[in-house]
C-alpha positions in Angstrom: -21.9 55.7 39.4 -25.0 55.8 38.3 -24.8 58.6 35.9 -21.3 57.8 34.6 -22.8 54.2 33.4 -25.7 55.6 32.2 -23.5 57.5 30.1 -21.5 55.0 29.1 -24.5 53.5 28.0 -25.6 56.7 26.2 -22.6 56.7 24.4 -22.5 53.3 22.7 -26.2 52.9 21.7 -25.7 56.2 19.7 -22.5 54.8 18.5 -22.6 52.7 15.6 -21.5 49.2 15.3 -19.9 48.7 12.1 -19.8 45.2 10.5 -17.1 44.1 8.5 -16.9 45.0 4.6 -18.1 42.0 2.4 -17.2 43.0 -0.6 -19.3 41.5 -3.6 -17.9 39.4 -5.4 -18.8 39.9 -9.5 -21.1 36.6 -10.2 -18.7 36.5 -14.1 -15.4 36.1 -11.9 -16.8 33.3 -9.6 -18.0 30.9 -12.4 -14.6 31.5 -14.2 -13.2 31.0 -11.1 -14.6 27.4 -10.9 -15.0 26.9 -14.3 -11.2 26.7 -14.0 -10.7 24.8 -11.6 -13.1 22.2 -12.8 -11.3 22.2 -16.4 -8.0 21.1 -14.0 -9.6 18.2 -12.2 -11.3 16.8 -15.4 -7.3 17.3 -17.2 -5.4 16.0 -14.2 -8.2 13.1 -13.8 -7.7 12.5 -17.9 -4.0 11.6 -17.5 -4.8 9.8 -15.0 -6.7 7.5 -16.5 -4.4 7.3 -19.5 -1.5 6.3 -17.4 -3.5 3.4 -15.8 -4.8 2.3 -19.2 -0.8 2.9 -20.5 0.3 0.4 -17.1 -2.4 -2.6 -17.6 -1.5 -2.6 -20.9 1.9 -2.9 -20.7 0.9 -5.7 -17.8 -1.4 -7.4 -20.9 1.9 -7.6 -22.8 3.8 -9.2 -19.7 1.5 -12.3 -18.8 0.6 -13.0 -22.7 4.5 -12.8 -23.1 5.6 -14.6 -20.0 2.4 -17.4 -19.9 3.9 -20.0 -21.1 6.3 -19.9 -18.0 4.6 -22.5 -15.5 4.1 -25.1 -18.3 7.9 -24.8 -19.7 8.3 -25.5 -15.6 6.7 -28.4 -15.5 8.2 -29.6 -18.9 11.3 -29.0 -17.9 10.9 -31.8 -15.0 9.6 -34.2 -17.6 13.0 -33.3 -19.6 15.2 -33.7 -16.7 13.4 -37.2 -15.5 14.4 -38.4 -19.3 17.6 -37.1 -18.9 18.6 -39.1 -15.8 17.0 -42.4 -17.3 18.8 -41.9 -20.5 22.1 -41.2 -18.4 21.4 -45.1 -16.7 20.9 -46.8 -19.9 20.7 -45.7 -23.6 17.2 -45.9 -24.6 16.2 -45.0 -28.8 12.8 -44.0 -28.2 13.6 -42.3 -24.7 16.3 -40.0 -27.0 14.0 -38.8 -29.5 11.3 -37.8 -26.8 13.7 -36.1 -25.0 14.8 -34.4 -28.7 11.2 -33.3 -29.7 10.2 -32.4 -26.5 13.4 -30.0 -26.5 13.3 -28.6 -29.6 9.3 -27.3 -27.9 10.1 -26.0 -25.8 13.5 -24.4 -27.0 10.5 -22.8 -29.8 8.6 -21.6 -27.1 11.3 -19.5 -25.9 14.0 -21.8 -23.1 17.0 -21.5 -23.4 19.5 -23.2 -20.9 21.9 -21.4 -18.6 26.3 -21.4 -20.1 27.7 -21.9 -17.2 30.9 -24.0 -18.5 33.8 -21.0 -18.3 31.5 -18.1 -17.0 32.1 -16.3 -13.9 28.7 -17.1 -11.3 25.7 -15.0 -11.8 23.8 -15.0 -8.4 21.0 -13.9 -10.8 20.7 -16.8 -12.4 22.7 -19.0 -10.9 22.5 -20.6 -7.7 26.2 -21.7 -5.5 25.5 -25.0 -4.1 29.7 -25.0 -2.3 32.2 -23.6 -3.0 35.8 -24.2 -3.0 38.4 -22.4 -3.1 40.0 -20.9 -5.6 43.2 -22.5 -8.0 45.3 -21.5 -11.6 42.7 -23.1 -13.7 39.5 -21.4 -11.8 40.1 -18.4 -10.5 37.7 -16.7 -7.9 34.8 -16.5 -8.8 34.5 -18.2 -11.8 32.1 -21.6 -11.8 34.5 -25.4 -11.4 30.9 -27.4 -12.6 27.7 -27.8 -12.9 25.5 -29.9 -10.8 22.1 -29.2 -12.3 21.3 -27.3 -15.8 19.3 -23.7 -14.6 17.1 -23.2 -17.8 15.8 -19.5 -19.3 11.9 -19.0 -20.4 12.9 -15.4 -23.0 15.3 -13.6 -20.2 13.3 -14.7 -16.6 14.8 -17.3 -14.8 13.1 -20.6 -14.9 15.2 -22.8 -12.9 18.3 -20.7 -11.4 22.1 -23.6 -12.7 22.7 -25.3 -9.4 26.7 -25.3 -9.7 30.2 -25.5 -7.1 32.2 -21.4 -7.7 35.6 -20.8 -6.7 35.1 -19.2 -3.4 38.0 -17.2 -1.6 35.1 -17.3 1.3 
């Protein structure tokens, strides 16, 4: 067996070991490929920057448009107090203050949510209680307004609190 192992060793020593062929890449082709991928990445990042700018501009416009919402909400509580005071005792000075305050608020974009004769809208109204429907008040119609609701431009500032005709 000694002779056989010597023969195998000699055969292995004589055969050159085949190395995998490495294909040389043209440096110009490689550079063009890298430049192309870099251009794509730059384009994507530019587009992302533009999208961020557009989103920030839209958010800024909304913040400017609805920036007075907090103050309007505070003033509406004062307006409600004045309305309650006027319902107890008619006072010309208080009525004048109320009129001026409403004029300023409505000039800034505050409006009442109309409920009389309307269908119940859960996005603008809060149903405090429900009563069974009748011929006069079909299902899902407003029977009474307990508290006035207000909008600031197109957003609900204070929901109207209402009594709704409902089967449930």
